[in-house]
Each structure stands twice: as C-alpha cells, then as structure tokens.
C-alpha positions in Angstrom: -40.7 -25.5 52.7 -43.4 -28.0 51.8 -46.2 -25.7 50.7 -49.9 -26.2 50.0 -51.4 -23.8 47.5 -55.2 -23.4 48.0 -56.8 -22.1 44.8 -54.1 -23.6 42.7 -56.1 -23.7 39.4 -56.9 -20.0 39.5 -54.9 -17.5 37.4 -52.8 -16.2 40.3 -52.7 -19.6 42.1 -51.3 -21.3 39.0 -48.5 -18.7 38.8 -47.8 -19.4 42.5 -47.6 -23.1 41.9 -45.2 -22.6 39.0 -42.9 -20.3 40.9 -42.8 -22.6 43.9 -42.2 -25.7 41.7 -39.3 -24.0 39.9 -37.7 -23.0 43.2 -35.1 -25.2 44.9 -36.3 -24.1 48.3 -39.9 -25.5 48.1 -42.0 -28.6 47.4 -45.5 -27.8 46.3 -48.9 -29.5 46.8 -51.7 -28.0 44.6 -55.2 -28.1 45.9 -57.7 -28.3 43.1 -61.4 -29.1 42.8 -61.5 -31.3 39.7 -59.6 -34.4 38.6 -59.2 -33.0 35.1 -57.0 -30.2 36.5 -54.5 -32.7 38.0 -52.4 -33.1 34.8 -51.8 -29.4 34.5 -50.5 -29.3 38.1 -48.3 -32.3 37.5 -46.8 -30.7 34.4 -46.0 -27.6 36.5 -44.1 -29.8 39.0 -46.7 -30.0 41.8 -48.4 -32.8 43.5 -52.2 -32.3 42.9 -54.7 -33.0 45.7 -58.5 -33.0 45.0 -60.4 -31.0 47.7 -63.2 -28.5 47.9 -63.2 -25.4 50.1 -67.0 -25.9 50.5 -66.5 -29.3 52.0 -64.1 -30.8 54.6 -60.5 -30.7 53.3 -58.3 -31.1 56.4 -56.5 -34.0 54.7 -55.1 -31.5 52.1 -52.9 -30.0 54.9 -51.2 -33.2 55.8 -47.4 -33.2 55.3 -47.0 -29.5 54.7 -45.5 -26.8 56.8 -46.8 -23.7 55.0 -50.0 -22.6 53.2 -50.6 -20.0 50.5 -54.3 -19.2 50.3 -54.9 -17.9 46.8 -58.5 -18.9 46.3 -61.3 -16.5 45.6 -64.8 -16.5 44.2 -64.4 -12.9 43.0 -67.0 -10.2 43.7 -69.3 -11.2 40.8 -70.2 -14.8 41.7 -73.0 -14.0 44.1 -73.0 -13.3 47.8 -73.5 -16.9 48.9 -70.5 -18.2 46.9 -68.3 -15.3 48.1 -69.2 -16.1 51.7 -68.6 -19.8 51.2 -65.2 -19.5 49.5 -63.6 -16.2 50.5 -64.8 -16.2 54.1 -65.8 -19.7 55.3 -63.4 -21.6 53.2 -60.5 -19.4 54.3 -61.5 -19.7 57.9 -61.6 -23.5 57.7 -58.1 -23.4 56.1 -56.8 -21.3 59.0 -58.4 -23.7 61.6 -57.0 -26.8 59.9 -53.5 -25.1 59.7 -53.7 -24.4 63.4 -54.7 -28.0 64.2 -51.8 -29.4 62.2 -49.2 -27.0 63.5 -48.5 -25.3 60.2 -45.5 -22.9 60.5 -46.5 -20.3 57.9 -49.8 -19.0 56.4 -49.9 -16.5 53.5 -53.3 -15.1 52.8 -54.1 -13.4 49.5 -56.6 -10.6 50.4 -57.5 -7.3 48.8 -56.9 -3.6 49.3 -60.0 -2.3 51.1 -60.4 -5.4 53.3 -59.0 -3.6 56.3 -62.1 -1.4 56.5 -64.8 -2.5 54.0 -67.2 0.2 55.4 -65.3 3.0 53.7 -63.7 1.1 50.8 -66.6 0.8 48.4 -70.1 2.1 47.8 -70.9 -0.9 45.5 -72.9 -3.4 47.5 -71.6 -6.5 45.8 -67.9 -5.4 46.1 -68.6 -4.3 49.7 -69.8 -7.9 50.5 -66.6 -9.3 48.9 -64.4 -7.0 50.9 -66.3 -7.8 54.1 -65.8 -11.6 53.5 -62.1 -10.9 53.0 -62.0 -8.8 56.1 -63.6 -11.5 58.2 -61.2 -14.1 57.0 -58.2 -11.9 57.6 -59.3 -11.1 61.1 -59.8 -14.8 61.8 -56.2 -15.5 60.6 -54.8 -12.6 62.8 -56.5 -14.1 65.9 -55.4 -17.7 65.1 -51.9 -17.6 66.6 -50.3 -18.7 63.3 -47.4 -16.9 61.8 -49.2 -15.1 59.0 -48.7 -12.6 56.2 -51.8 -11.0 54.6 -51.1 -9.6 51.1 -53.5 -7.0 49.9 -53.0 -6.0 46.2 -54.7 -3.1 44.4 -56.5 -3.8 41.1 -55.2 -6.8 39.3 -53.9 -6.9 35.7 -53.2 -9.8 33.4 -50.2 -8.1 31.8 -46.6 -9.5 32.0 -44.8 -9.0 35.3 -43.2 -5.6 35.8 -41.0 -6.8 38.7 -41.1 -3.6 40.6 -43.5 -2.6 43.4 -44.3 -0.3 46.3 -45.1 -2.3 49.4 -46.5 -0.6 52.5 -48.6 -1.3 55.6 -51.1 1.2 54.0 -50.7 2.6 50.5 -51.4 6.3 50.1 -53.0 5.6 46.7 -55.2 2.5 46.7 -56.4 3.0 43.1 -53.3 1.7 41.4 -52.8 -1.6 39.7 -50.5 -4.6 39.9 -49.9 -7.7 37.6 -51.1 -11.0 38.8 -47.6 -12.4 38.2 -46.1 -9.8 40.5 -48.7 -10.7 43.2 -47.7 -14.4 42.8 -44.1 -13.5 43.3 -44.9 -11.5 46.5 -46.9 -14.5 47.9 -44.0 -16.9 47.2 -41.2 -14.5 48.5 -43.3 -13.8 51.7 -42.8 -17.4 52.8 -39.1 -16.8 53.7 -39.0 -13.2 54.9 -39.2 -13.3 58.6 -39.8 -9.6 58.9 -43.2 -10.0 57.3 -44.5 -12.4 60.0 -47.8 -11.2 61.6 -48.1 -8.3 59.2 -50.7 -7.1 56.6 -49.2 -5.4 53.6 -50.6 -3.5 50.6 -48.8 -3.7 47.2 -48.9 -2.0 43.8 -46.7 -1.8 40.8 -44.4 1.2 40.6 -40.8 2.1 39.7 -39.8 2.2 43.4 -38.1 -1.1 44.0 -37.6 -4.6 43.0 -39.9 -7.0 44.8 -37.7 -8.6 47.4 -36.0 -5.4 48.5 -39.4 -3.7 48.8 -40.7 -6.5 51.0 -37.5 -6.7 53.1 -37.8 -2.9 53.8 -41.0 -3.6 55.7 
C-alpha cells in the first residue's frame, strides 16, 4: 500500500513511519508541519509532505490508498488545540479520504473514547476523550473501510511484542508501549477481519501482536 501517516513527527507516528518504510509491502508519505522535520523523515525512508491539520491539507492525500491518523494534541494542550487537532483535523482527514477514494483508514484513538461520559471525571481529559469520540464517530459514518485503535495508557519503554486485543477490554487501566501501538497500526492495514471495527489494546502475555489481531 501507499500510506500517508498523519502526525508523522510525533513519537508514535515516527515509529509508524519507520515500520512502514522498512516493510516491503508499503510506500510511505509522512505528513509533517515544519520543513526542518523533513530530513528526519527522509532518513527513515519516507517522502515528507508539509501540511497542517489546522489548515487545508487535501493535497497530502494525493497518490495514496491508505491513511494512518496518528496525530494528537494530547489532553494537556488546552481545549481549543484539542478540538482543532484531535477532532476537526481528524474529521477533515476522513472527509478528504472519502473524496479521494482512499481504500483504508486507520485511526489512533484512546480507550474511553467510546463513552467519554463515564470514562473520566477529569474535565480536561474528558474533553480530550470527547474530541476523540466525535472523530471516531465521524469515521464510522463515512463509508470508508476503517479500523479504530484504542490503546490504554501509553509507555515509552521498549516494545514487549505481546498484547491483548478486544472489542472492549475488561481492564482499561493497563498500559502498552508506543512501539507496540505503532506495530498494531501498521499490521491493521492488511488484516481484512479488522475492517469496520473498533479495538482496544494493552500489553499482556496473552499473544503475539498479529495473532491477537487476527483472532478478532
């Protein structure tokens, strides 16, 4: 596949770019906001494209047939930025993908985004989850072949390579490494059984990543 990674310069996004570029199955275009980030993407083996989620960026989706949306403002950047990036930016990406006939759309979301009203008592984090929820629902209603990936709390430790994957995790307070999340996003591109599905993931000793995803 020829894949556009939105949010390519983020920690998880960079890992996604690297994994795609090393694969013999994919070509990768990396959407970044600043020209000084381009050399990093080129070194990883990706074609950089300068675009901003808070502006028009439909041109970034030219000549690709899949999108991985890994962008995120995080819950601590303020409500306006969260809405602009995590909700409105994601919605625009979905709309552009639909206009251009994109075959596959992988959305990085968060555990708790399925029902923000019960997921958090923290007002800031609740707003973040609501933005993710709104973007996820927009994708579900788009008609695109999608997979929504909702990890539990993220860690910066080395990949563990084993996960539990479920439509709804029993324990939503676990953790998962960013690298394992990146692997799930990349592997989800080619697993047909994950089309039009929302999945929750955490590190565990249950299964290697691909078998865990294929079981769904």
